[in-house]
N, C-alpha and C positions, 0 to 999 in steps of 0.2 A: 377589495382590490380594484384598481382602476381598469376600465374596459380595455385600454391599450396594453395592459400587462398580462392578459389572459391568453389561453390557448387559441382563442379566436380573435385576439386583438389585432391581427393583421387586417381585419376588415376596417378598423379605424384608419389605418395607414392607406388602404386602398381608396377609402372615401375621400381622403385629403389629396389623392393623386390628381394630376392634371386632367385625367380622363374620368375622374370620379363623378362628374356631373352627367355622365352618359346614363346613369341610373337615377331615376327620380327619387325624391325623398320617401314616398310611400314604399318603394321597392327596398330602399336601404332599411327602413324600419322593419319590414317583414323579415328581411334577411337577418337583421340583428336579433330579432326574437327567436328565429329558428336556430341561430348560432348558440344562443344561451341554452336552448332546449336540447340540441343535438350534440354540442361540443365539437371538438376537432375531428374526431373519427366519424361522427355522424355526417358532418359537412363533406368530408372526403368521400364517404359512401354516396351521398347525394350527387356530388360532382361526377363520380364514376358512372352513375346510372342515369345521367342526364339524357333525356330523349326516350327513356324506357317507359313503358306502361307498367308501373310497379304495383303489384298486389302481394303484400307480405303473406307468407304461407304459415298458418297456425301450426301445421304439422312439423315444419322445420323448427319453429320456436319450441315445440314440446319435446323435441328430441333430447335435449339436455335435461329438461325438467324431469322427465320420466326416469332417466338414468340416475339423476341425483336422488330422486325420491326412493328408488330401490336401494341405492347404496347406503343412504342414511338410515333407512329402516333396518337394513341388515346390520348396521353398526349400533343399533339401539336407540336411534332417534325416535322421538314420540311427537305426534301431532298430525293434524289433517292437512294443513297447508305447508308449503315448503319453508316459509318463514319460521313456523313453529318447529319444524324438523331441524333447521339450522340452529335455532336457539337452544333446543334441548340437547343437541349433540355438543355444542360449544360448552354448555354448562357441565355436561357429564364428563368432559375431558379436563376440566379444571383450568389451571394456569396456562396450559399449552393448547387450550381449546381453540383460540383464533388461528394459531399456526396450523393445527391439525385439520381444521375445517377448510382452510384455504388450500391445503395440499390435497385434501379429498376432492374439492371442486376442480382443481387443476388436473387431477388424475382422471376424473370423469370427462372433462373436456378432451383430454388426450385420447381416451378410449372411444368416446362417442363419435368424434370427428375423424378417427383413424389417422392421427397425426404421424404415427410411425411410418406409414406408407409414403408420406411426403417428406421424410427426412428430418422431422422435428424431434425435439427431446421433451420429456415431461416438464422440465424447467421452463421451456418456452411458453407453455400455457400459463404458468404462474407469473412470469414477467409480463405477458400480454395483458393479463387481468389487472396488474398493478398500473400499467400504462393507461388502460381504459379508464380507470378511476381518476387518474391524474389528467386525462384529456377532456374532462367535462368543461362546460362553457365558462364557469366562473373560476376555474383553477389557474394556477400560475403557469405561464408559458415556460418559465425556467425549470420548474419541477418536472414538467412533462419532458423537457429536453434532457434533463438528467436521467430519467428513467429510459428514455430512448437511447441515450448513449450507452446504457448498460445492456442493450439488446445484443450487440455484437461489435466486433472491431470495426466493421464497415460503418455502423451507425455512429460510433464514437468519433471516427475520422470525419464523417460528414458534419456532425454537430460542431466539432472544433474547427473545421475548415470554414465555417460560416462566421467565425469570430476573429477579431484582430489579434495579431501577435501569437498565434498558436501553431504556426507552420512547422516549427521544430518538433513539437509533440506529434503533429499529424504525420510527419515523416518517420518518426520513431515507431508509430503504430503500424506503419506499412510493413514492418518486420514481423512475420507471423510467429516467430519464436519468442517475441517479447510478450511477457504476461500483460494483460490489460490492467493498467494502473488505476483502478476505479477511484481510489481516494484522491489521487492527484487530479484526475479528470473532474471529480466533484468539486475540488477546491477551485480549479480554474473556472468552471462554469459559475461558481458562486461569486466570482469577481465581476460578473456582468449583470446589469439590471434586467428584470423580467421583460421589459418592453423591447429590449434588443432581440430576444428570442422570438417574441410575438411577431415582430416585423419580418423575421426571417423564416417563419414556419412554412410558408408556401414553397420557398426554395428548398428548404430541408426536406419537406415531404416529396417534392419532385424527385430529388436524388434517391431517396430511400425507397420510394415506390418502384423505382427502376432497379436499384442495386441490392436491396436487402429483403429477402423473403420473410424474415421475422417481422419487419415493419408491415409488410403487406398482410401478414397473418393477423396483426392487431386489427386492421380495418375489416378483414374478413370475419373475424370473431365478433366485432361490434355488430355487424350486420346479421350474422347468423343467430346470435342471441335474440334478435328481434324478428326472426322469421324471414330474413332476406338473404338471398344468395348473390354474392358479388365475386367475380373471378379475376384472375391475373390479367386477362385481356382488357377488361374494363379499367382496371387500376393503371395499367400502362398507358392506356388511351388518355386517362385523366392527367398523368404525368406529362404527356406531350402537350397538354393544353395549358400548362403552368409556365409562365415566363416571369422571372423575378423583376425584370425591367418594366413589365406591363402587368401589374397586379390585377387590373380590371379584367383580364382574360379569364381568370379563375372566377371572379365575381360574375361575369357574364355566363359562365358555365353553370354556376349555381342559380342564376336567375332563370335560365332555361329549364332548370330542374325544379321549378317552383312546386309543381305537382308531386314530384318525387319527395321533396322536403316535407310536404304536408303528409304524404303517406308514411314517411319515416317517423314523423312525430307521433302519428296515430299508432304506429307499430311499437314505438318506444313506450307510450302510455299503456299499451296492452301487454307489456312484457316486464312485469315486476321482477321476474327471475333474473333478468339481465343485471339490474342494479344490485340485487342480493349477491349474485356471483361476483360482480366487480368489487363490491365492498369486502366480501370474504377473502378474495385473492389479495387485495391491497392490505388487509389486516394481517396476512400471514407472516410478513416480515417487513414491517414499516421501517422506512429509512428516516433518519433525523432530518428535520427541515433546515433549510439555510437560515442563518441569523440575519 
């Protein structure tokens, strides 16, 4: 997949912007490497924590690992490492193994992080994990947009509102009594090239960081799995720094967060549980890919 079609492809457009030369080539190269490693939600985390002296906490990272280890052992999982426990549980459950494992992981996320207290549903953890897997650096911006649209009516309206000719459906979705037409939304999103979504991701993220707590939770979960705590205040501050007409504002925030990016990359490499969980959640109910 071409770089300008991925979840972090908006960096390609920002570099070609009239203000793109305000960042020197070495800075762009470093940012591109970090984007590939961290993906969309890692970059959003970095932008939100710009200016912070970030030290990921191994205890935060272990919260979910220990919860999963206990749950899988209770369910008959065998092995010393979490990867072995995942695999033995999946094999023991047969054909439904991937689905049941993903749901077990979602349940532990829900319980470990006390999501009920914040008004979330168990399904929110499953959807967040799917989107985290789709938000990695080399993944399609359109696939990430499709999963984002499924988070909520608010997300669906925001995604469609960034596309030409979708105003009628956006207005229909403003009616809370109308069921969310996921198949129709999928079809309409499939009519646009991935690079269209890639270019619009900063603007989409700005709106959803402000308007949709489920989208904010996806960023929070990405960070938490890696031992980093990021809150609503930081995410809203990041949203205020995003301007669709001036893409370099977000790039400048990320450049200011160079040390944070490095710390997040180290935290990501030290957190294999994060990728295990994201893969398990994504495999629980895979959606057909666009043709």
